[in-house]
C-alpha positions as CSV (number, residue, x, y, z in Angstrom):
1,M,94.7,68.6,97.1
2,V,92.9,69.5,93.9
3,E,89.6,69.1,95.8
4,Y,90.6,71.8,98.3
5,F,91.2,74.3,95.5
6,V,88.0,73.4,93.8
7,E,86.1,73.8,97.1
8,N,87.8,77.1,97.9
9,M,87.9,78.9,94.6
10,W,86.9,82.1,96.4
11,Q,90.4,82.2,97.8
12,M,91.9,82.1,94.3
13,W,89.6,85.0,93.2
14,A,90.5,86.9,96.3
15,L,94.3,86.5,95.6
16,I,93.7,87.6,92.0
17,S,91.9,90.6,93.3
18,L,94.7,91.4,95.7
19,M,97.3,91.1,93.0
20,C,95.4,93.4,90.8
21,L,95.2,96.0,93.6
22,I,99.0,95.7,94.1
23,L,99.6,96.1,90.3
24,E,97.3,99.2,90.3
25,L,99.6,100.9,92.8
26,T,102.4,100.8,90.1
27,S,100.3,102.2,87.3
28,G,97.7,104.7,88.7
29,D,95.6,104.5,85.6
30,F,92.6,102.9,87.4
31,F,92.4,100.2,84.8
32,I,93.8,97.2,86.6
33,I,91.6,98.0,89.6
34,C,88.6,97.2,87.4
35,F,89.9,93.6,87.3
36,A,90.3,93.6,91.1
37,I,86.6,94.6,91.4
38,G,85.7,91.7,89.0
39,G,87.8,89.3,91.0
40,L,86.1,90.5,94.2
41,F,82.7,89.8,92.8
42,A,83.8,86.4,91.5
43,S,85.2,85.6,94.9
44,A,81.7,86.3,96.4
45,V,80.0,84.2,93.8
46,A,82.4,81.4,94.4
47,A,81.8,81.5,98.1
48,L,78.1,81.2,97.4
49,G,78.8,77.9,95.5
50,F,78.5,78.9,91.8
51,G,80.4,76.9,89.3
52,W,83.6,77.8,87.5
53,V,81.8,79.1,84.4
54,G,79.6,81.3,86.5
55,Q,82.6,82.7,88.4
56,V,84.4,83.6,85.1
57,I,81.3,85.2,83.7
58,V,80.8,87.3,86.8
59,C,84.4,88.3,86.9
60,A,84.3,89.4,83.2
61,L,81.0,91.2,83.6
62,F,81.9,93.2,86.6
63,S,85.4,94.0,85.2
64,L,83.8,95.3,82.1
65,L,81.2,97.3,84.0
66,S,83.9,98.8,86.2
67,I,85.9,99.9,83.1
68,F,82.9,101.8,81.8
69,F,81.4,103.1,85.1
70,V,84.0,103.1,88.0
71,R,87.1,104.1,86.1
72,P,85.8,107.4,84.6
73,V,84.5,108.5,88.0
74,A,87.8,107.6,89.7
75,L,89.8,109.5,87.0
76,R,87.5,112.5,87.2
77,Y,87.8,112.8,91.0
78,L,91.3,111.6,91.7
79,H,93.0,113.3,88.8
80,K,91.2,116.6,89.1
81,G,92.9,119.5,87.2
82,E,95.5,117.2,85.5
83,K,94.4,117.4,81.9
84,A,97.9,116.7,80.7
85,R,99.8,114.7,83.4
86,V,103.5,114.8,82.8
87,S,105.5,111.7,83.4
88,N,108.9,110.2,83.0
89,A,111.6,112.7,82.1
90,D,109.1,115.5,81.5
91,A,108.2,115.4,85.2
92,L,111.7,116.6,86.0
93,I,111.2,120.1,84.6
94,D,111.4,122.7,87.3
95,R,112.8,120.2,89.8
96,I,115.8,121.1,91.9
97,G,118.8,118.8,91.9
98,T,122.5,118.6,92.9
99,V,125.4,118.4,90.5
100,S,127.0,115.0,91.2
101,E,129.7,115.3,88.5
102,T,130.9,118.7,87.3
103,I,129.2,120.0,84.2
104,E,131.9,121.0,81.8
105,P,131.7,124.2,79.7
106,K,129.9,123.3,76.5
107,G,129.9,119.7,77.7
108,Y,128.1,117.3,80.0
109,G,128.0,116.3,83.6
110,R,125.6,114.6,85.9
111,V,122.8,115.8,88.2
112,A,121.2,113.8,91.1
113,I,117.4,114.4,91.4
114,D,115.4,112.4,93.9
115,G,117.9,109.6,94.0
116,D,118.2,109.3,90.2
117,D,121.4,110.4,88.4
118,W,120.8,112.2,85.0
119,K,123.2,113.3,82.3
120,A,123.0,117.0,82.3
121,K,124.1,120.0,80.2
122,S,124.2,123.7,81.3
123,M,121.7,125.9,79.5
124,D,124.2,128.8,79.1
125,E,127.0,126.2,78.4
126,S,129.0,127.4,81.5
127,E,130.7,125.2,84.0
128,I,128.7,124.1,87.1
129,Q,130.7,122.6,89.9
130,K,130.0,119.4,91.8
131,G,127.7,120.0,94.8
132,E,125.9,123.1,93.4
133,S,122.1,123.2,93.2
134,V,120.5,123.4,89.8
135,R,117.0,123.6,88.4
136,V,115.9,121.5,85.4
137,V,114.6,123.9,82.7
138,G,114.3,121.5,79.8
139,R,115.4,118.3,78.3
140,E,116.8,116.9,75.0
141,S,116.1,113.2,74.8
142,L,117.5,111.9,78.1
143,V,119.8,114.8,78.8
144,V,118.4,117.4,81.2
145,M,119.1,121.0,80.6
146,V,119.9,122.8,83.9
147,E,120.7,126.2,85.3
148,K,122.1,127.3,88.6
149,V,119.5,127.9,91.2
150,G,118.8,131.7,91.5
151,K,119.0,132.4,87.8
152,S,115.8,133.0,85.8
153,A,114.6,130.3,83.3
154,V,115.7,130.8,79.7
């Protein structure tokens, strides 16, 4: 069985490359994809019959080259106009949600936004009833500050 793996190392490199591509889908930084490229080249070298050391060197070399040459190009063309990409809770600002638990006057409630439920507070400290639509206008830590849809942002 060990002989099979040694003779077909290209399959291992192809699996490593595939796993890196799947992981890249979760990050979007175009960093892990560089290792997928390295694994792809190592797979080709393994299929040509190079030894283990040669395969590792090719993987490392092409991964490193990809980090310096492929990644900057990918970032430049695929993240055009996104100098400061917002993420996590900052990405919620200006989103519309539905109150899932009444927001009490000068208190807290909950707002559902894209399937996630967030602790929320009204910007003008008024009561907002369950089921009303609100816009996220800011945040304090993990508490989103909201206002009823139709009002102007504070």
